[in-house]
C-alpha positions in Angstrom: -1.4 -3.8 19.8 -0.1 -0.2 19.6 -1.9 1.9 17.1 -1.9 5.5 15.8 -5.1 7.3 15.2 -4.1 10.8 14.2 -2.3 10.6 10.9 -1.4 13.7 9.0 0.5 13.8 5.5 3.2 16.4 5.3 2.6 19.2 2.6 5.3 20.9 0.7 6.1 24.2 2.2 4.7 23.2 5.6 6.9 23.7 8.7 7.6 20.3 10.3 6.3 19.9 13.8 6.0 16.8 16.0 5.4 14.5 17.2 4.8 13.2 13.7 6.4 10.7 11.2 7.7 12.1 8.0 8.4 9.7 5.2 11.4 9.9 2.7 12.4 8.4 -0.6 15.6 6.4 -1.5 17.6 5.9 -4.6 16.4 3.3 -7.1 16.8 -0.3 -5.8 16.6 0.8 -2.2 13.8 1.5 0.4 13.3 3.4 3.6 14.1 1.4 6.6 12.2 3.4 9.1 8.7 2.8 10.2 7.3 2.5 13.7 6.0 -0.7 15.4 2.6 1.2 16.0 0.6 1.4 12.7 -2.7 3.2 11.8 -5.7 2.5 14.0 -8.0 1.7 11.1 -5.5 0.0 8.8 -3.2 2.9 7.5 0.4 2.3 7.0 2.9 4.7 8.8 6.5 5.1 7.7 9.3 7.5 8.0 11.4 9.2 10.6 9.9 10.6 13.9 10.0 14.3 14.2 9.7 14.5 18.1 8.0 17.3 20.0 11.3 19.4 20.1 11.5 19.4 16.3 14.3 16.9 16.0 14.3 13.8 13.9 14.6 10.4 15.4 14.9 6.9 14.1 11.6 5.0 14.2 13.6 1.7 14.3 16.7 2.5 16.4 18.2 -0.9 15.7 18.7 0.1 12.0 21.0 2.9 11.5 20.9 2.9 7.7 18.1 5.0 6.4 17.9 3.4 3.0 18.4 -0.4 2.7 18.8 -2.7 -0.3 16.2 -5.4 -1.1 17.0 -8.8 -2.4 18.1 -7.2 -5.7 18.2 -9.0 -9.0 15.5 -7.1 -10.8 16.2 -4.2 -13.2 14.5 -1.9 -15.7 16.2 -1.6 -19.1 14.9 1.3 -21.3 15.5 0.7 -25.0 13.2 3.5 -26.0 14.2 6.9 -27.4 12.6 8.7 -24.5 13.0 8.3 -20.7 10.3 6.4 -18.6 9.4 7.1 -15.0 8.5 4.1 -13.0 6.8 5.3 -9.8 6.9 3.3 -6.6 4.2 3.7 -3.8 5.3 5.3 -0.7 4.8 2.3 1.6 4.6 2.2 4.5 3.4 5.8 4.3 0.5 7.6 2.5 0.9 5.1 -0.4 1.3 7.9 -3.0 3.5 6.9 -6.0 6.2 9.3 -5.0 9.3 6.9 -5.1 10.6 7.7 -8.4 12.8 5.5 -10.7 13.9 7.3 -14.0 15.3 5.2 -16.8 16.8 7.4 -19.4 17.0 6.1 -23.0 19.5 3.2 -23.0 19.8 3.1 -19.2 19.5 0.2 -16.9 18.4 0.8 -13.3 17.7 -1.5 -10.3 14.2 -2.0 -8.9 13.6 -2.5 -5.1 12.7 -6.2 -4.5 11.6 -6.7 -0.8 12.0 -9.7 1.1 8.4 -10.4 2.1 9.4 -12.2 5.3 11.5 -9.6 6.7 10.2 -6.1 5.4 7.1 -4.3 6.4 4.0 -6.4 7.1 0.6 -4.8 7.1 -1.7 -6.4 9.8 0.8 -9.1 9.9 0.5 -9.9 6.3 3.3 -9.8 3.9 3.7 -6.9 1.4 5.3 -6.4 -2.0 6.7 -3.5 -4.0 4.2 -1.8 -6.4 5.0 0.6 -9.2 3.2 2.7 -11.9 4.8 2.5 -15.3 4.2 5.9 -17.0 4.1 6.8 -20.6 7.4 7.4 -22.3 8.6 11.1 -22.1 6.7 12.0 -19.0 9.2 13.4 -16.4 9.0 12.4 -12.7 7.7 15.7 -11.6 4.5 15.0 -13.6 4.5 11.2 -13.4 5.2 10.5 -9.8 2.3 12.4 -8.2 -1.3 11.7 -7.1 -3.8 13.3 -9.5 -7.2 13.3 -11.0 -8.3 11.7 -14.3 -8.7 15.3 -15.6 -5.4 16.7 -14.4 -3.0 13.8 -14.9 -4.7 11.4 -17.5 -2.8 8.2 -18.1 0.0 9.1 -15.7 0.6 8.7 -11.9 -2.2 6.6 -10.4 -4.0 6.6 -13.8 -1.0 5.1 -15.6 -1.8 2.1 -17.7 0.4 -0.6 -16.2 1.5 -1.6 -12.7 4.6 -3.6 -11.9 4.7 -5.8 -8.8 8.0 -7.3 -7.3 8.7 -9.3 -4.3 10.5 -12.4 -2.9 8.6 -15.1 -1.0 9.7 -17.5 1.8 11.1 -19.9 -0.7 13.4 -17.4 -2.3 11.4 -17.0 -5.4 11.0 -13.5 -6.7 7.6 -12.9 -8.5 7.5 -10.1 -11.1 4.1 -9.0 -12.4 3.0 -6.7 -15.2 -0.8 -5.9 -15.2 -3.2 -3.3 -16.3 -4.1 -0.7 -13.6 -7.8 -1.7 -13.5 -10.4 -0.7 -12.5 -8.6 2.7 -11.8 -7.6 3.4 -15.4 -8.7 2.4 -18.9 -5.5 3.5 -20.4 -3.3 1.2 -22.4 0.6 1.0 -22.6 2.2 3.2 -25.3 5.2 1.0 -25.8 6.1 -2.7 -25.6 7.6 -4.4 -22.4 8.7 -7.8 -21.5 10.4 -9.5 -18.4 13.6 -11.2 -19.5 15.0 -14.0 -17.4 11.9 -15.2 -15.6 10.7 -18.8 -15.7 7.8 -18.0 -18.0 7.1 -15.6 -20.8 5.6 -12.2 -19.6 5.1 -9.0 -21.4 3.0 -6.8 -23.6 3.7 -6.5 -27.4 1.8 -4.6 -30.1 -1.4 -4.3 -28.1 -1.5 -7.9 -26.8 -0.4 -9.6 -23.4 2.0 -12.4 -23.4 1.4 -14.7 -20.5 -2.1 -13.6 -19.6 -5.3 -11.6 -20.7 -4.8 -8.3 -18.7 -1.3 -8.9 -17.4 1.1 -11.7 -16.5 3.4 -13.0 -13.7 6.8 -14.8 -13.9 9.2 -16.1 -11.3 12.9 -15.9 -10.6 15.1 -18.2 -8.5 17.3 -16.7 -5.7 20.5 -15.6 -7.2 19.2 -15.0 -10.6 18.4 -11.8 -12.3 15.6 -10.5 -14.4 15.2 -7.3 -16.5 11.8 -5.5 -17.2 12.6 -4.3 -20.8 10.9 -1.2 -22.4 11.1 -1.2 -26.1 
């Protein structure tokens, strides 16, 4: 199996040079289509466009011309709070930092990327799902959707209180999970949240979980929709 042993993450202000893969983000509800067949030699994921040795960008999957592709859809975030909320998706395949930003302004409803686990990226031939970090209300994406330390970014980014997981399985069932970001963080949500439209109750209200002890999971049949509501 082909593998890549030298993996370097791009840094802001750095002059791109190849050969190297450069990741990119897409609008909410969509995800990058480009990632090479060869992946990290020791399990790292690699995604993005190929910057060749001449400094030009090439498609990593030439058969797919669209850089950003929709998932299975049907999952949304509805923000009924008075402040905006940043929900930050992991850059995957890639360096797995939470840089794929979804911003829900007060009163807004925005789509969430829902991957088909059979057809999208597989890690070591294993199916993957979309993972998000739900940040405290009012924290802008510039501060929320970055990798930081407990001292520099407490309760935000990789230290945010709650993770959101989304993905459709082989049977067409979309699973939506809300769960505490343990053991990384000891933070607690600063607002209520619930999944509307799932086949079982799932949410967090007034300091207690509905549907589990440290989180919950609900399912959604193909063709139906569900909303993760912040309130």
